[in-house]
N, C-alpha and C positions, 0 to 999 in steps of 0.2 A: 397676630390674631389673639383674641382672648381665649382663655380656657373655658370650655363649656362643660358643665356638669348638670345632669338632670336625671330623670327616671330612666333615661336611655343610657346612662353610664357616664364615663369621662371621655372627652374628646379634646384634642388640641392639634395645632399644626406642628410639624416636625422640622420644617426648613428654617424656622426662625427661633428655634429653641424653646418654644412654649411647652412642648411635651418633652420634658427633660428627665434625667435620671432621678433627681430629687423629688420631682412631682410624682413620678411613677412609684418610687419607693414608698412615699408617704401614704399613698392610697392602697398599695398592696399590703403593707404592714397593718394598716387600719382595718382592711378587710379580714386579714388573718385574725386580728383581735376580735372583730365582730363575730367570727365563726368559732371563737374560743380555741384557735390554733388547731383546728381539726384537719382532716385529710381533704386536699383541694385538687381539683382537676383543672388543667390549663390547655387551651387550644388557641390557634391563631388563624387569621384569614389568608395569610400568605403574601400580603402586599409587601412591597419592598421595605426593608427595615424592620419588619415584624420579628425576624429571627433574633435580632439583637435585643429587642424588647422582651421576647420570650425568655432569653437567657437571664435577663435582669429579674423578671418576675419569678422565675423558678428559684433563682439564687436568694432573693429576698424572702420568699415564703419558707425556703429551707432554713434560712438563717435565724428565723424566729421559732423554729421547731415544728413547722408543718410538714407532714408527709405529702409529697406532691406527685401527681401523675401527669405526664405530658402526652397529649394526643397528637402533637405536631400540627400540620396544616389540615384543618377540618372545618366544615360549616359550623357556624355558631349553634344551630339546633343540635348538632352532634355533642357539643360540650354540654348543652342543657340536658340531653338524654343521660349522659354519664353522671351529671351532678345530682340527679334524682336517685341514683343507685344507693342502697343502704350504707355502703362503705365510705361515701363522700359527704362532707359537710357543705359543699358548695363548689362553685367553679368560676373561672375567669376566662372570658373570650377576649383575645387581643384583636381588636378591630375598630375601625371607624365606619363600619357599615358602608353606606353608599357615598360617603364623603370622598373628595378627590385624593389624588396620589399623595399630596403633601400633608395628609391628616392621618392620625392613628389614635388609638384610645383603648379603653378597657370597659368591658361589660361585666357586671358583677351578678352572679347567679346564686340563689340560695339552695338549700338542701331539697327543695321541692322541684328543682329544675326550672324555676322561673326567675325573672329578674327581680332585683330588690324593689319593693314598693316604696311609697313616699316615706313611711315611717322608718323602714330599714335604711333607706338612703340617708335620712336625716341623722340616724345613729352613726352611719359611716362618716358623714361629713363632720359631725361633732368630734369624732375621734381625730380626724385630720386637722380640723381648725384649732382644736385645743392642744394639738401637738402632744397627745398622750403618749407616754413612753412605753415602748414595747420591749419587754424583757427577753433577752436572748438566753434561754435555758440550755438548749442543745440544738444541734443541726438535724433537720429532718431529711429523710431519704428522698431522692428524686428518681422516679421510675418512668418508663416509657411504654406506651401502648401503640402498636403499629397497625392494628386492624380495626380502629374505632369506626371507620366508615362502614365496614362490613356489618358491624353490630347494628348500626342505624338502618341500613338497607334491609337486613334480615327482619327487623321489627316491622318495617313498612310492608314487606311482602307477606308477613304473617297476617297482618290486618286485612289486606286485600286479596288473600289467597283464593277466594271464590271467583275472582275476576282474572286471575293470572293467565289461565289457559286461553280465555277469549281474547285477551289483549295480545298474547303471543301470536295468535292466529292472524292478527291484522298485519303483522310484519311492518310496523311503522318505520318510516324513514325520517329521522329527526336531526336537525342541526342544533348545535349547542354553542352559546356564547357565555362563557363563565368569567369573562374579563381576566383570564389567566390567574385567577385566584382560587379560593377554597373549593369552589364547585367544579374545578377542572377535572378532578378524579371522581368525585361523588356522583355528579349528574350523569356522565357517560356510563359509569358502572351500574347505576340504577336502571338506565335504559337498556343496557345489554342484558340485564337479568330479566327484562321483559321481552327479550329477543328482538329488540328494535335495532335497525341499522342506524348507527350513530355517526354523524359527520361533525367532527370537532373543528370549530372555527377559531375560538380564542380559549384554548384549554391547555396551554403549555405549563401552567403552574409557576410561571416566572415571577408573578407579582407585579409585572409591568402592565398597567392598564392600557389597552389599545384605543380607548375612547373614554369619555366621561363615564364613570362606573355605575351611576344610577341607571337602573334598567327602565328607562322611559323611551317611548317611541322615537323621540327626537335623537336618541343616542344609539338607535338600533338599525340604522340604515344599511350597514354592512351585513348584518344578520338577515335582514329582509331580502336583500339582493341575493345573498347566498342561498336562501331557501328557494327563491324563484329559479335561479340558475340550475340548482341541483334537484329541482322537482321534489322537494321534501313535503311530507305531510304536515310538518309543523316546525317552527323554530322555538327554542327555549333559551331565555336569558335570565341570569341571576345576578345579584349584586355581589360584591367581594366576599361577604360572609355567608352568602347563599341562604338567607332567610326569606328573600323576596323572589317571586316568580312572575315573569312577564313573557307573553307569547307572541309569536308571529304565525299567521294562519297559512294555509296551504297555497294561497295566492301570493304570498310574500308581502302581505299587508300586516303592519303592526296592530295588535289588538290592545286597546286601551287597558292599562294595568288594573283598572277598576273591575274588569271583567274576569280576572283570575279568580277572585273570591266568589263571584257569581257562579262560575262554572263548577267550582268545588262545592258550594252550597247546594246547587242543583243535583250534583252527583250523590251527595250524602242524603238529602231529603227524599229523593226518588227511591233510594234503596232502604230507607228506614222503615221499620215495622211499628215505630212509636206513633201514637196519634197526636200527641201534644208536644211537638218538637219546638225548641227555642233556638234562636240564632243570635249572635252578638257581633256587631261591627262598630267601628268608631264613628264619631260624629262627623268626620270629614269624608266618610265613604259614600259612594253613590247610592241613590235610591233604587238602583237595579236589584240590590239585595232584598229590599222590601218587596219588589215585584216578584222575585223568585219565591220568597216566603209565602206570599199570597196564593201562589199556585198550589201550594201543598198544605195550606192552613196552618203554617208555622208562625210563631210570634217572634218579631224582631225587636231586640233591645239594642240601645246604643250606649257607648261609653266614651270617656275622653280619649284622645289620641295617645298612643303609647301601648306597647305590647302588654305590659303588666296591668294596665287599666282594663284592657279588653279581657285578659285572662281572669282578673278578679270578678268581673261581671259575668263571665262565662261560668265560673264556679258557683257564683251566687244563684244563677238561674238554671244551672245544669244544662248548659247549651250543648247541642249535638255537634255544632261546628261554629267557628267564628273567625275573625281576622280583621285585617285592615285593607282598605281599597288600594293601597300601594303595591299590592301583590303578595301580601303576607297571609298565608292560610294557617289557621290553628285548628288542629283536629285532635281532641282530647284522647281518642283511642290510642294515639301514638304518644303525644305529650302536649303539655300546655306551653307551646311556643310557636312562633312563626317558622314555617319550615317549607322551603321550596321543593324538597324531595317528596314530602307528603302531598303538597299541592299538585305536583306533577303526576303522581300516581292516581290521584282523584280525577285529574283532567283526562288521563288516558282511559280511565274507567268510564267517564262521561261520554267520550267520543265513541268508545266501543259499544256501550249500552245503546246509544241512540243510532248506531250504525250510520253515522253521518261524518262528513269532514268538519273540521272546527269552524270554517267560515260559514257553513250552513247553520250550525248551532248558534253562533253569535248573531247571525242575521235574523234568527227567529226571536231574539230578545228585542224588547222595545229600545229605542235610541234615547239616551240621555246625554245632554251636552254639558260638560263640566269644564270650567276654566279656573286656573289657579294663578295667583300672583303673589309675589313676596316683596317686602319692603323693609328697609332699615327704619326703625322707629325708636325715638328716644323720649317721646312725650308721655303723658299720663294715660296709661292704657284703660284704666277704669273710667276716666272721663270720656275717652273715645267710645267705649262701649255704650255709655249713656247717650251720646250723640247718635249712635246707630239705632238705639231703641226709639229715640224721638223721631228719627227720619223714617224708620220702617215700622211704625206703630201698629200697622195692620197685621203684622206677623205674630207667630207664637215663638216665645223666647226659651232657649235652653242654655243655661250658663254653666254647665258642667266643665266646659273646656272653651274658655273665651266666651264667645256669643254665637250661637247658631239661631237663625231666624227662618222658620218654616212658614210659607205662604199658602193661601187657599188653593192656588193653582198647582200645588205639589213642587214648586220651585223652592230653593232655599239658598241662604247666604250665610257664610261663617267667617268670623275674624278671630284669630287666635295667635298666641305666641308659640314659636317653634320650640320643641324640646331639644333640638340638636344644633340650631344655628341662632345667632343673635339677631333675629328678624321676627316680623309678624307675617302671617299668611292670610290671604283673602281667598275664599273658595266660593264659587257659585255654581248651581246646577239647575237645569230646567229641561223640559222636553222640546223646547223651542230655543234655537241657538241665539236668536236676537234677544230673547228674554234673559239668557245667561249673560250676554255682553252688557245689557242694560244694567243688570245688578252689579256687575264688576265695576262699571264706569261710575255708577252712583256711589259705590263704596270708596273708590279712589278719590272722588271729590271730597269726601269727608276726611281724608287723610291730609 
């Protein structure tokens, strides 16, 4: 498989040698140089093989003089929280996020606790591609922090402290599928701090994924059945680095991942005292976020896909909350990063405030039908976009990220290149399922 580098970091397959020692070393040392050999924090998602990569990363950073702090197996948002502390210059999260077992990679975080943007990434890539020599002046110390998750949870609890007692009174019974990775400790511990009864399905922290690790409904049948059998109030699923949150309702039905951000937005806007709130989601996210914003008179902005793109737009418009429809909630009061723990706290607040179960809340939202397809594509993408414009000329075009076309009936269609895989994606949504299918089929014909 090819090596994939993008605003989402570096990813490659491990079983064919694509992610090898030389490749990792070159990027780690380049990152050290980019940060002027400052103090760097490192964490990993716990997938199989990540421990060996961690040893290499720590060693390479130390060899070029960086002081290094290892957090061990923690969610990526935990690494982000530490990276923004004054004593750190940045951080590295060892993860391939939702990619399968045979993938791994590195996410690079700057001193603001956010991923490198396009300019910073280009600087990093230039150092790697030009093979710029990193001088070894002295070895830096390597230290370990064992309670990083506690710091993360304490910060969340401080933010929602006015809701804690009410949430605790509900005595929620919640099942957790952390695909045996970095959420295995963090998610159950957060729930226990809310006095929830926690039933751990795949939380052994072995790094062995029990199913495809992306938290999509099609991969969560075991969690759904587990919720139903054990009469849980909710099921919680996260990806290996626990930045995405997907839910199963009290009836054992998987909730579309697009609704995670909708529930979080509703929780924040309903409790906000501000009159002119703004919200940011990416261009591939459902229009349910727009509907939620309309209920509270908030303004919705859209950004290109990619956490850093959403974060930059959020900062630009001073957004109260934002995120991505894949289940990534970004709540600035905690930090500027997708965070399943923050998302879960907001969802618990939402359920408690409305005094309903989660299925009732979701049913009260309008239904949007979204369909996603992905294809290998080696042609001229710009030419393809022009063909889409000609075919769907009645729409309004947004070219921030590939091409999104919004139609008068509130349906939309998007074609874009993936940031994490060598593919293109086609996404369509409408409030009528047949309209969604028609848009997808029309797009496929153009391919």
